[in-house]
TORTITOR-879385 format. One record per residue (C-alpha): x, y, z; residue in three letters; residue number from 0. Coordinates in nm, 4 decimals. Example, Ala and Ser with C-alpha at 12.3 -4.5 7.8 and 13.67 -1.06 7.14 Angstrom:
2
NODE          x          y          z   dose   lumdo
NODE     1.2300    -0.4500     0.7800    ALA       0
NODE     1.3670    -0.1060     0.7140    SER       1
END
This chain:
466
NODE          x          y          z   dose   lumdo
NODE     6.5983    15.9196     9.1203    MET       0
NODE     6.5842    16.0751     9.4658    ALA       1
NODE     6.2412    15.9246     9.5347    SER       2
NODE     6.3715    15.5804     9.4314    GLY       3
NODE     6.6656    15.6110     9.6705    GLN       4
NODE     6.4303    15.7192     9.9486    ALA       5
NODE     6.2072    15.4187     9.8877    ALA       6
NODE     6.5125    15.1909     9.8907    LYS       7
NODE     6.6271    15.3432    10.2187    ALA       8
NODE     6.2830    15.2871    10.3692    GLN       9
NODE     6.2853    14.9205    10.2638    ARG      10
NODE     6.6323    14.8766    10.4128    ASN      11
NODE     6.5148    15.0233    10.7429    MET      12
NODE     6.2081    14.7951    10.7434    ALA      13
NODE     6.4322    14.4959    10.6900    ALA      14
NODE     6.6770    14.6049    10.9623    ASP      15
NODE     6.6962    14.3053    11.2017    PRO      16
NODE     6.8344    14.5116    11.4891    GLU      17
NODE     6.4912    14.5808    11.6366    PHE      18
NODE     6.3346    14.2392    11.5749    GLY      19
NODE     6.1203    14.0909    11.2980    PRO      20
NODE     5.7866    14.2042    11.4425    TRP      21
NODE     5.8264    14.5793    11.3997    LEU      22
NODE     5.7529    14.5778    11.0272    GLU      23
NODE     5.4217    14.3957    11.0950    GLN      24
NODE     5.3124    14.6290    11.3770    ALA      25
NODE     5.0390    14.8950    11.3916    SER      26
NODE     5.1333    15.1882    11.6140    ILE      27
NODE     4.9513    15.4975    11.7437    LEU      28
NODE     5.1522    15.7988    11.8678    VAL      29
NODE     4.9877    16.0632    12.0865    ILE      30
NODE     5.1546    16.3990    12.1557    ASP      31
NODE     5.0336    16.7568    12.1453    ASP      32
NODE     5.3681    16.8849    12.0107    GLU      33
NODE     5.3850    16.8704    11.6270    PRO      34
NODE     5.7647    16.8495    11.6379    GLY      35
NODE     5.7637    16.5398    11.8568    MET      36
NODE     5.4940    16.3734    11.6452    ARG      37
NODE     5.6997    16.4483    11.3349    ASN      38
NODE     6.0076    16.2878    11.4955    PHE      39
NODE     5.8088    15.9779    11.5941    LEU      40
NODE     5.6567    15.9479    11.2464    VAL      41
NODE     5.9964    15.9798    11.0755    ARG      42
NODE     6.1510    15.7242    11.3120    THR      43
NODE     5.8751    15.4633    11.3126    LEU      44
NODE     5.6827    15.5208    10.9883    GLY      45
NODE     5.9288    15.3519    10.7477    PRO      46
NODE     5.9778    15.0588    10.9826    ARG      47
NODE     5.6227    14.9527    11.0743    CYS      48
NODE     5.3142    14.8369    10.8880    LYS      49
NODE     5.0888    15.1227    10.9993    ARG      50
NODE     5.1454    15.4426    11.1935    LEU      51
NODE     4.8707    15.6835    11.3041    ASP      52
NODE     4.9082    16.0007    11.5077    GLU      53
NODE     4.6832    16.1954    11.7433    ALA      54
NODE     4.7304    16.5471    11.8803    ALA      55
NODE     4.5245    16.4906    12.1972    ASP      56
NODE     4.3546    16.2192    12.3990    THR      57
NODE     4.0102    16.2808    12.2463    GLU      58
NODE     4.1422    16.2151    11.8971    GLU      59
NODE     4.3331    15.9143    12.0293    ALA      60
NODE     4.0157    15.7685    12.1828    SER      61
NODE     3.8332    15.7972    11.8513    ARG      62
NODE     4.1161    15.6181    11.6717    LYS      63
NODE     4.1215    15.3389    11.9305    LEU      64
NODE     3.7489    15.2889    11.8736    ASP      65
NODE     3.8028    15.2543    11.4991    ALA      66
NODE     4.1319    15.0611    11.4758    ASN      67
NODE     4.3481    14.8015    11.6439    HIS      68
NODE     4.7024    14.9006    11.7457    TYR      69
NODE     4.9764    14.6753    11.8748    ASP      70
NODE     5.1545    14.9585    12.0563    VAL      71
NODE     5.0450    15.3051    12.1720    VAL      72
NODE     5.3135    15.5671    12.2458    ILE      73
NODE     5.1849    15.8659    12.4413    LEU      74
NODE     5.3133    16.1754    12.6102    ASP      75
NODE     5.2290    16.2216    12.9768    ASN      76
NODE     5.1910    16.5999    12.9980    ILE      77
NODE     4.9226    16.7184    12.7540    MET      78
NODE     4.6491    16.9846    12.7676    PRO      79
NODE     4.3193    16.8683    12.9137    GLY      80
NODE     4.4177    16.5238    13.0361    LYS      81
NODE     4.7586    16.3739    13.1074    ASN      82
NODE     4.8687    16.0464    12.9529    GLY      83
NODE     4.8601    15.8392    13.2740    VAL      84
NODE     4.4979    15.9313    13.3532    ASP      85
NODE     4.3871    15.8710    12.9939    TRP      86
NODE     4.5627    15.5330    12.9828    LEU      87
NODE     4.3968    15.4238    13.3091    ALA      88
NODE     4.0557    15.5210    13.1680    GLU      89
NODE     4.1172    15.3257    12.8478    GLN      90
NODE     4.2262    15.0143    13.0384    ARG      91
NODE     3.9020    15.0341    13.2358    ALA      92
NODE     3.6778    15.0332    12.9266    ILE      93
NODE     3.8676    14.7818    12.7137    GLY      94
NODE     4.2199    14.8510    12.5900    PHE      95
NODE     4.4685    14.5648    12.5935    PHE      96
NODE     4.7572    14.6753    12.3716    SER      97
NODE     5.0978    14.7656    12.5126    ASN      98
NODE     5.1613    15.1308    12.5939    ALA      99
NODE     5.4848    15.3296    12.6219    ILE     100
NODE     5.4718    15.6524    12.8230    LEU     101
NODE     5.6974    15.9443    12.7260    MET     102
NODE     5.7846    16.1785    13.0114    THR     103
NODE     6.0293    16.4587    13.0861    ALA     104
NODE     6.0208    16.3800    13.4593    TYR     105
NODE     6.1944    16.0644    13.5860    ALA     106
NODE     6.0556    16.0729    13.9408    ASP     107
NODE     5.9462    15.7560    14.1185    LEU     108
NODE     5.5867    15.8718    14.1587    GLU     109
NODE     5.5423    15.9092    13.7808    THR     110
NODE     5.6888    15.5632    13.7251    ALA     111
NODE     5.4531    15.4062    13.9806    ILE     112
NODE     5.1514    15.5830    13.8320    GLN     113
NODE     5.2508    15.4713    13.4825    ALA     114
NODE     5.2780    15.1068    13.5889    LEU     115
NODE     4.9458    15.1213    13.7745    ARG     116
NODE     4.7802    15.2730    13.4677    ALA     117
NODE     4.9044    14.9818    13.2569    GLY     118
NODE     5.2129    15.1210    13.0810    ALA     119
NODE     5.4645    14.8458    13.0042    VAL     120
NODE     5.7563    15.0848    12.9467    ASP     121
NODE     5.8411    15.4529    12.9621    PHE     122
NODE     6.1147    15.6621    12.8113    ILE     123
NODE     6.2623    15.9871    12.9353    LEU     124
NODE     6.2628    16.2950    12.7142    LYS     125
NODE     6.4792    16.3857    12.5324    PRO     126
NODE     6.5588    16.0473    12.3816    PHE     127
NODE     6.7340    15.9132    12.0739    ARG     128
NODE     6.5630    15.7168    11.7983    SER     129
NODE     6.7300    15.3881    11.8939    ASN     130
NODE     6.5978    15.4218    12.2517    GLN     131
NODE     6.2454    15.4536    12.1136    LEU     132
NODE     6.2903    15.1634    11.8719    LEU     133
NODE     6.4290    14.9394    12.1462    ASN     134
NODE     6.1302    15.0188    12.3701    ALA     135
NODE     5.8869    14.9338    12.0884    VAL     136
NODE     6.0773    14.6123    12.0111    ALA     137
NODE     6.0539    14.5082    12.3778    ARG     138
NODE     5.6796    14.5709    12.3772    CYS     139
NODE     5.6262    14.3661    12.0625    LEU     140
NODE     5.8402    14.0780    12.1913    ASP     141
NODE     5.6502    14.0738    12.5203    GLN     142
NODE     5.3151    14.0743    12.3392    MET     143
NODE     5.4277    13.7928    12.1059    ARG     144
NODE     5.5519    13.5741    12.3926    LEU     145
NODE     5.2331    13.6259    12.5947    GLN     146
NODE     5.0149    13.5311    12.2993    ARG     147
NODE     5.2285    13.2325    12.2008    GLU     148
NODE     5.2241    13.0974    12.5572    ASN     149
NODE     4.8478    13.1447    12.5797    TYR     150
NODE     4.7868    12.9729    12.2444    VAL     151
NODE     5.0273    12.6913    12.3378    LEU     152
NODE     4.7802    12.5810    12.6061    ARG     153
NODE     4.5286    12.5074    12.3325    TYR     154
NODE     4.7928    12.3443    12.1134    GLU     155
NODE     4.8711    12.1020    12.3961    LEU     156
NODE     4.5024    12.0242    12.4493    LYS     157
NODE     4.4409    11.9578    12.0812    SER     158
NODE     4.4819    11.6167    11.9193    THR     159
NODE     4.8348    11.4957    11.8485    SER     160
NODE     4.7574    11.3927    11.4896    ASP     161
NODE     4.8667    11.7295    11.3507    HIS     162
NODE     5.2062    11.6949    11.5219    VAL     163
NODE     5.2885    11.4119    11.2806    LEU     164
NODE     5.0866    11.5217    10.9794    LEU     165
NODE     5.1280    11.8991    11.0334    ARG     166
NODE     5.0059    12.0833    10.7249    ASP     167
NODE     4.9831    11.7796    10.4953    LYS     168
NODE     4.6846    11.5644    10.4067    LEU     169
NODE     4.8615    11.2350    10.3316    ILE     170
NODE     4.7343    10.9900    10.0702    GLY     171
NODE     4.6990    10.9359     9.6977    GLY     172
NODE     4.3311    10.8397     9.6886    SER     173
NODE     4.0927    11.0412     9.4737    LYS     174
NODE     3.8862    11.1279     9.7818    ALA     175
NODE     4.1720    11.3017     9.9632    ILE     176
NODE     4.3171    11.4462     9.6396    SER     177
NODE     3.9851    11.6218     9.5767    ASP     178
NODE     4.0036    11.7695     9.9275    VAL     179
NODE     4.3590    11.8936     9.8695    ARG     180
NODE     4.2574    12.0539     9.5395    ASN     181
NODE     3.9615    12.2306     9.6987    THR     182
NODE     4.1790    12.3587     9.9834    ILE     183
NODE     4.4345    12.4925     9.7342    ALA     184
NODE     4.1585    12.6851     9.5520    ARG     185
NODE     3.9945    12.8379     9.8580    VAL     186
NODE     4.3046    12.9012    10.0755    ALA     187
NODE     4.4086    13.2327     9.9097    PRO     188
NODE     4.0555    13.3727     9.9517    LEU     189
NODE     3.9223    13.5415    10.2688    PRO     190
NODE     3.6178    13.3117    10.2677    THR     191
NODE     3.5242    13.1319    10.5896    SER     192
NODE     3.5405    12.7531    10.5587    VAL     193
NODE     3.3370    12.4810    10.7298    LEU     194
NODE     3.5123    12.1431    10.7556    LEU     195
NODE     3.2831    11.8444    10.8088    THR     196
NODE     3.3501    11.4772    10.8643    GLY     197
NODE     3.3700    11.2079    11.1271    GLN     198
NODE     3.5930    11.2383    11.4307    SER     199
NODE     3.9545    11.1594    11.3462    GLY     200
NODE     3.9368    11.2304    10.9722    THR     201
NODE     4.1937    11.5116    10.9885    GLY     202
NODE     3.9888    11.8303    11.0094    LYS     203
NODE     4.2568    12.0150    11.2065    GLU     204
NODE     4.5216    11.9047    10.9569    VAL     205
NODE     4.2991    12.0434    10.6784    ALA     206
NODE     4.2573    12.3698    10.8704    ALA     207
NODE     4.6341    12.4032    10.9041    ARG     208
NODE     4.6701    12.3383    10.5315    SER     209
NODE     4.4242    12.6216    10.4611    LEU     210
NODE     4.6279    12.8511    10.6829    HIS     211
NODE     4.9689    12.7531    10.5425    SER     212
NODE     4.8514    12.8113    10.1838    LEU     213
NODE     4.6929    13.1496    10.2598    SER     214
NODE     4.8471    13.4960    10.2696    ASP     215
NODE     4.8234    13.4733    10.6496    ARG     216
NODE     5.0703    13.1827    10.6708    ALA     217
NODE     5.3262    13.3825    10.8703    ASP     218
NODE     5.0610    13.4978    11.1176    LYS     219
NODE     4.9119    13.3040    11.4136    PRO     220
NODE     4.7094    12.9849    11.3720    PHE     221
NODE     4.4949    12.9450    11.6827    VAL     222
NODE     4.3099    12.6121    11.7254    PRO     223
NODE     4.0202    12.6039    11.9737    VAL     224
NODE     3.8198    12.2951    12.0641    ASN     225
NODE     3.4828    12.4383    12.1634    CYS     226
NODE     3.3819    12.1104    12.3286    ALA     227
NODE     3.6849    12.1181    12.5600    ALA     228
NODE     3.6034    12.4558    12.7214    ILE     229
NODE     3.3358    12.4648    12.9945    PRO     230
NODE     3.0248    12.6561    12.8748    PRO     231
NODE     3.0554    12.9124    13.1547    ASP     232
NODE     3.4135    12.9958    13.0497    MET     233
NODE     3.3985    12.9918    12.6725    ILE     234
NODE     3.2906    13.3538    12.6285    GLU     235
NODE     3.5808    13.4913    12.8329    THR     236
NODE     3.8239    13.2529    12.6609    GLU     237
NODE     3.7148    13.3708    12.3162    LEU     238
NODE     3.6435    13.7389    12.3824    PHE     239
NODE     3.8684    13.8160    12.6784    GLY     240
NODE     3.7652    14.0180    12.9833    HIS     241
NODE     3.8435    14.3267    13.1866    LEU     242
NODE     3.9633    14.3374    13.5445    LYS     243
NODE     3.6659    14.2927    13.7788    GLY     244
NODE     3.4323    14.1796    13.4985    ALA     245
NODE     3.3314    13.8804    13.7136    PHE     246
NODE     3.4234    13.7188    14.0427    THR     247
NODE     3.7860    13.6105    14.0285    GLY     248
NODE     3.8827    13.8375    13.7365    ALA     249
NODE     4.1799    13.9949    13.9122    GLU     250
NODE     4.3257    14.1277    13.5875    GLY     251
NODE     4.2244    14.1951    13.2282    GLY     252
NODE     4.3097    13.9465    12.9543    ARG     253
NODE     4.2856    13.9332    12.5787    GLU     254
NODE     4.0745    13.6543    12.4304    GLY     255
NODE     4.1564    13.4071    12.1555    LEU     256
NODE     4.0006    13.6323    11.8911    PHE     257
NODE     4.2728    13.8869    11.9669    MET     258
NODE     4.5458    13.6248    11.9871    HIS     259
NODE     4.4566    13.5202    11.6321    ALA     260
NODE     4.4732    13.8831    11.5083    GLN     261
NODE     4.5808    13.8932    11.1406    ASP     262
NODE     4.5931    13.5119    11.1315    GLY     263
NODE     4.3503    13.2189    11.1364    THR     264
NODE     4.1113    13.1149    11.4147    LEU     265
NODE     4.0105    12.7485    11.3939    PHE     266
NODE     3.6935    12.6712    11.5913    LEU     267
NODE     3.6655    12.2932    11.6142    ASP     268
NODE     3.3458    12.1185    11.7316    GLU     269
NODE     3.1514    12.4363    11.6534    ILE     270
NODE     2.8267    12.2471    11.7154    GLY     271
NODE     2.9137    12.2358    12.0873    GLU     272
NODE     2.9133    12.6155    12.1195    LEU     273
NODE     2.6405    12.7340    12.3649    PRO     274
NODE     2.3495    12.9201    12.2031    LEU     275
NODE     2.4320    13.2453    12.3842    ALA     276
NODE     2.7881    13.2366    12.2529    THR     277
NODE     2.6627    13.1466    11.9048    GLN     278
NODE     2.4767    13.4783    11.8983    SER     279
NODE     2.7907    13.6703    11.9928    LYS     280
NODE     2.9973    13.4806    11.7347    LEU     281
NODE     2.7473    13.5782    11.4660    LEU     282
NODE     2.7983    13.9455    11.5574    ARG     283
NODE     3.1752    13.9040    11.5266    VAL     284
NODE     3.1416    13.7431    11.1840    LEU     285
NODE     2.9173    14.0244    11.0627    GLU     286
NODE     3.0939    14.3246    11.2206    ASP     287
NODE     3.4524    14.1958    11.2595    ARG     288
NODE     3.4620    14.3483    11.6074    ARG     289
NODE     3.4756    14.1838    11.9508    VAL     290
NODE     3.3590    14.3143    12.2866    ARG     291
NODE     3.5511    14.1656    12.5836    PRO     292
NODE     3.3403    14.0716    12.8860    VAL     293
NODE     3.2868    14.3851    13.0937    GLY     294
NODE     3.4138    14.6185    12.8207    SER     295
NODE     3.2419    14.9279    12.6822    GLU     296
NODE     3.4570    14.9213    12.3685    ARG     297
NODE     3.4397    14.6924    12.0676    GLU     298
NODE     3.7826    14.6020    11.9305    ILE     299
NODE     3.8338    14.5595    11.5540    PRO     300
NODE     3.9704    14.2186    11.4494    VAL     301
NODE     4.1179    14.1035    11.1205    ASP     302
NODE     4.1278    13.7257    11.0988    LEU     303
NODE     4.0195    13.4297    10.8910    ARG     304
NODE     3.7685    13.1834    11.0372    PHE     305
NODE     3.7794    12.8088    10.9819    VAL     306
NODE     3.5117    12.5951    11.1491    PHE     307
NODE     3.4841    12.2196    11.1921    ALA     308
NODE     3.2211    11.9761    11.3119    THR     309
NODE     3.1563    11.6038    11.3190    ASN     310
NODE     2.7879    11.6672    11.3898    ALA     311
NODE     2.5115    11.7215    11.1353    GLU     312
NODE     2.4490    12.0909    11.1903    LEU     313
NODE     2.1358    12.0878    10.9732    GLU     314
NODE     1.9724    11.8468    11.2201    LYS     315
NODE     2.0922    12.0585    11.5131    GLN     316
NODE     1.9293    12.3628    11.3495    VAL     317
NODE     1.6021    12.1706    11.3127    GLU     318
NODE     1.6222    12.0655    11.6784    ALA     319
NODE     1.6822    12.4247    11.7905    GLY     320
NODE     2.0333    12.3434    11.9171    GLN     321
NODE     2.2188    12.5560    11.6626    PHE     322
NODE     2.1241    12.8977    11.5278    ARG     323
NODE     2.0029    12.8857    11.1673    ALA     324
NODE     2.1463    13.2319    11.0883    ASP     325
NODE     2.4884    13.1288    11.2197    LEU     326
NODE     2.4790    12.8046    11.0215    PHE     327
NODE     2.4078    12.9899    10.6976    PHE     328
NODE     2.6807    13.2424    10.7850    ARG     329
NODE     2.9538    12.9798    10.8362    ILE     330
NODE     2.8397    12.7408    10.5637    ASN     331
NODE     2.9773    12.9508    10.2782    VAL     332
NODE     3.2386    12.6985    10.1668    MET     333
NODE     3.2020    12.3453    10.3009    GLN     334
NODE     3.4768    12.0845    10.2639    ILE     335
NODE     3.3985    11.7261    10.3644    HIS     336
NODE     3.6803    11.5089    10.5000    LEU     337
NODE     3.6159    11.1468    10.3904    PRO     338
NODE     3.6364    10.8595    10.6420    PRO     339
NODE     3.9495    10.6457    10.6232    LEU     340
NODE     3.7543    10.3435    10.4973    LYS     341
NODE     3.6635    10.5419    10.1822    ASP     342
NODE     4.0228    10.6399    10.1030    ARG     343
NODE     4.1406    10.3278     9.9163    ASP     344
NODE     4.5059    10.2503     9.9987    ASP     345
NODE     4.5711    10.5645    10.2051    ASP     346
NODE     4.5600    10.3503    10.5188    VAL     347
NODE     4.8804    10.1773    10.4061    GLN     348
NODE     5.0663    10.5043    10.3470    GLU     349
NODE     4.9457    10.6482    10.6774    LEU     350
NODE     5.0423    10.3317    10.8658    ALA     351
NODE     5.3960    10.3520    10.7245    ASP     352
NODE     5.4178    10.7225    10.8160    LEU     353
NODE     5.2965    10.6694    11.1713    PHE     354
NODE     5.5278    10.3689    11.2151    MET     355
NODE     5.8389    10.5644    11.1125    SER     356
NODE     5.7524    10.8877    11.2946    LYS     357
NODE     5.6231    10.7351    11.6168    LEU     358
NODE     5.9135    10.4918    11.6451    SER     359
NODE     6.1509    10.7896    11.6474    LEU     360
NODE     5.9290    10.9750    11.8923    GLN     361
NODE     5.9037    10.6774    12.1304    LEU     362
NODE     6.2596    10.5551    12.0778    GLY     363
NODE     6.1457    10.2028    11.9856    THR     364
NODE     6.2291     9.9884    11.6802    PRO     365
NODE     5.9822     9.9651    11.3905    ASP     366
NODE     5.7400     9.6721    11.3908    VAL     367
NODE     5.7248     9.5115    11.0429    PRO     368
NODE     5.3921     9.5506    10.8665    ILE     369
NODE     5.3609     9.2205    10.6820    GLY     370
NODE     5.1258     9.1199    10.4018    ALA     371
NODE     4.8700     8.9699    10.6419    ASP     372
NODE     4.8665     9.2873    10.8508    VAL     373
NODE     4.8282     9.5044    10.5410    ARG     374
NODE     4.5338     9.2924    10.4266    ALA     375
NODE     4.3787     9.3356    10.7682    ALA     376
NODE     4.4379     9.7114    10.7637    LEU     377
NODE     4.2554     9.7292    10.4307    ALA     378
NODE     3.9622     9.5180    10.5547    ALA     379
NODE     3.8956     9.7021    10.8812    TYR     380
NODE     3.6235     9.9719    10.8945    ALA     381
NODE     3.8222    10.2211    11.1088    TRP     382
NODE     3.5406    10.3824    11.3095    PRO     383
NODE     3.7997    10.6144    11.4686    GLY     384
NODE     3.9525    10.6967    11.1278    ASN     385
NODE     4.3095    10.8302    11.1100    VAL     386
NODE     4.3238    10.8876    11.4851    ARG     387
NODE     4.2410    10.5233    11.5557    GLU     388
NODE     4.5080    10.4093    11.3090    LEU     389
NODE     4.7641    10.6303    11.4788    ARG     390
NODE     4.6701    10.4933    11.8214    ASN     391
NODE     4.6944    10.1354    11.6891    LEU     392
NODE     5.0469    10.1962    11.5587    ILE     393
NODE     5.1509    10.3571    11.8874    GLU     394
NODE     5.0202    10.0593    12.0885    ARG     395
NODE     5.1955     9.8257    11.8459    THR     396
NODE     5.5291    10.0008    11.9000    LEU     397
NODE     5.4853     9.9871    12.2779    ILE     398
NODE     5.3983     9.6131    12.2699    LEU     399
NODE     5.6544     9.5279    12.0024    GLY     400
NODE     5.3822     9.3587    11.7949    ARG     401
NODE     5.0298     9.4234    11.6771    PHE     402
NODE     4.7806     9.3777    11.9681    PRO     403
NODE     4.6336     9.0292    12.0254    ASP     404
NODE     4.2735     9.1522    12.0055    ASP     405
NODE     4.3310     9.2243    11.6365    PHE     406
NODE     4.3866     8.8549    11.5543    GLY     407
NODE     4.5801     8.5541    11.6717    GLY     408
NODE     4.8959     8.6477    11.4826    ASN     409
NODE     4.8887     9.0091    11.5935    GLY     410
NODE     4.7032     9.1496    11.2923    ALA     411
NODE     4.3557     9.2907    11.2474    ILE     412
NODE     4.1435     8.9965    11.1388    VAL     413
NODE     4.0463     9.0356    10.7700    PRO     414
NODE     3.6859     8.9918    10.6699    GLU     415
NODE     3.7509     8.6645    10.4840    ALA     416
NODE     3.9331     8.4971    10.7726    SER     417
NODE     3.6307     8.4861    11.0030    VAL     418
NODE     3.3838     8.3101    10.7801    GLY     419
NODE     3.2404     8.6158    10.6068    GLY     420
NODE     3.2104     8.8279    10.9212    GLU     421
NODE     3.0994     9.1796    10.8225    SER     422
NODE     3.2975     9.4942    10.8890    LEU     423
NODE     3.0258     9.5964    11.1363    ALA     424
NODE     3.0834     9.2720    11.3285    ASP     425
NODE     3.4598     9.3283    11.3283    ILE     426
NODE     3.4054     9.6830    11.4537    GLU     427
NODE     3.1721     9.5617    11.7293    ARG     428
NODE     3.4129     9.2907    11.8418    ARG     429
NODE     3.7078     9.5258    11.8472    HIS     430
NODE     3.5322     9.8024    12.0415    ILE     431
NODE     3.3992     9.5534    12.2963    LEU     432
NODE     3.7473     9.4017    12.3338    ALA     433
NODE     3.8931     9.7439    12.4093    VAL     434
NODE     3.6112     9.8118    12.6547    LEU     435
NODE     3.6870     9.4836    12.8278    LYS     436
NODE     4.0574     9.5693    12.8463    ARG     437
NODE     3.9747     9.9055    13.0084    THR     438
NODE     3.7393     9.7465    13.2607    GLY     439
NODE     3.4336     9.9023    13.1023    GLY     440
NODE     3.5755    10.2561    13.1207    ASP     441
NODE     3.4183    10.4115    12.8111    ARG     442
NODE     3.6209    10.7319    12.8375    GLU     443
NODE     3.9490    10.5371    12.8380    ALA     444
NODE     3.8270    10.3101    12.5573    ALA     445
NODE     3.7291    10.6107    12.3450    ALA     446
NODE     4.0758    10.7591    12.3977    GLN     447
NODE     4.2469    10.4352    12.2913    GLN     448
NODE     4.0236    10.3970    11.9863    LEU     449
NODE     4.0561    10.7612    11.8837    GLY     450
NODE     3.6789    10.8150    11.8797    ILE     451
NODE     3.4485    11.0248    12.0946    SER     452
NODE     3.2783    10.9009    12.4100    ARG     453
NODE     2.9451    10.9834    12.2436    LYS     454
NODE     3.0249    10.7399    11.9614    THR     455
NODE     3.0884    10.4563    12.2071    ILE     456
NODE     2.7721    10.5401    12.4015    ASP     457
NODE     2.5684    10.5389    12.0797    ARG     458
NODE     2.7102    10.2092    11.9576    LYS     459
NODE     2.6726    10.0374    12.2974    CYS     460
NODE     2.3090    10.1474    12.3090    ALA     461
NODE     2.2542    10.0004    11.9609    ALA     462
NODE     2.4201     9.6747    12.0715    TRP     463
NODE     2.2227     9.6693    12.4008    ASN     464
NODE     2.5494     9.6590    12.5950    VAL     465
END
């Protein structure tokens, strides 16, 4: 009976909202040579956090940092052998990014300055009450969360806007997309890495978000990274992080995206664009589940789920020596193919209606009716840019107040039958060339309007001798 009441009390403390929602998910290391103080810290924090480890000296603490990841480290300053400030400064220099709280019995200015220089984010004066400690930990966790969310937001803003409207849902009733949804539902609860394939604009990021939202990591971070959008000379530091002074211009240390996705899902889009040197390092991470920031002597344990995506044929890239064969076999455990929009039956109609209603609210413009002739044209068009091109078409339509003229005299995409048996390939060619003409030959701008990659336009123009 007593043990049941104790367990209930522990659960109530873990659910206590006073110190924020992140404490119960946190891993904490406490370092103090006094058994009584360690016992107090364990009794105060243990029932409230996910994991709590303790160390009696800095040597034991160093070993535990090598083996585990901690969100917060709480350490005493005055200890035999090495004081907390000196140890913390050493750990920052070899690769330690987590927040640290320094406990001290001396509130002099010099100690405070040394603590800040060593990388402590807070310090508390002994003796202290339990709520003072809990408030300091809550501040650390909130600061860490905000830093990571702001950092990840940069990549959210760079990513395609399709997921803003579709979010975690793959819209459509076609068998092709239903099969994809069923496969995602089966694999999402498993820790297996997933490779999403398909043409540009087919919804690979939406599928990745669906995998995340249906997994047991749904309440943890989802970090999308477009490997093609990061310069090759920066991608290693973006993914792995770096220490202060690791390279010219590195004025401070920074966690990488692997660490920002800790406990959640890391989505590496356009994985075929990853430089060969970084591919080798990624393979090590997949095998060892540890990352080494640039300039660091320490490897940091990571716990995250990997989802990859590509619109390239990786098998051909392996044959051409552009993609590592061992990495391909490592990521190609579970492959899910996203079908092109032209193979999804009437999904184009449902998606057009969704984009029309959502984008009209977003833009503050009235809906443009999608009549029978327009719907016939939507069904007949090949959609080389897939869902992204459809979204861009609806957005242009709302801005113009009608469907664009280059899609037919009455503002609709010209159906195959209305142009004397013109093939879908001819319609595609005419439409792409019309957009190119409207942009003054700017292929980058045309690709953006069409929702396809610049490489696709270059390839098609070369085939058409344009």
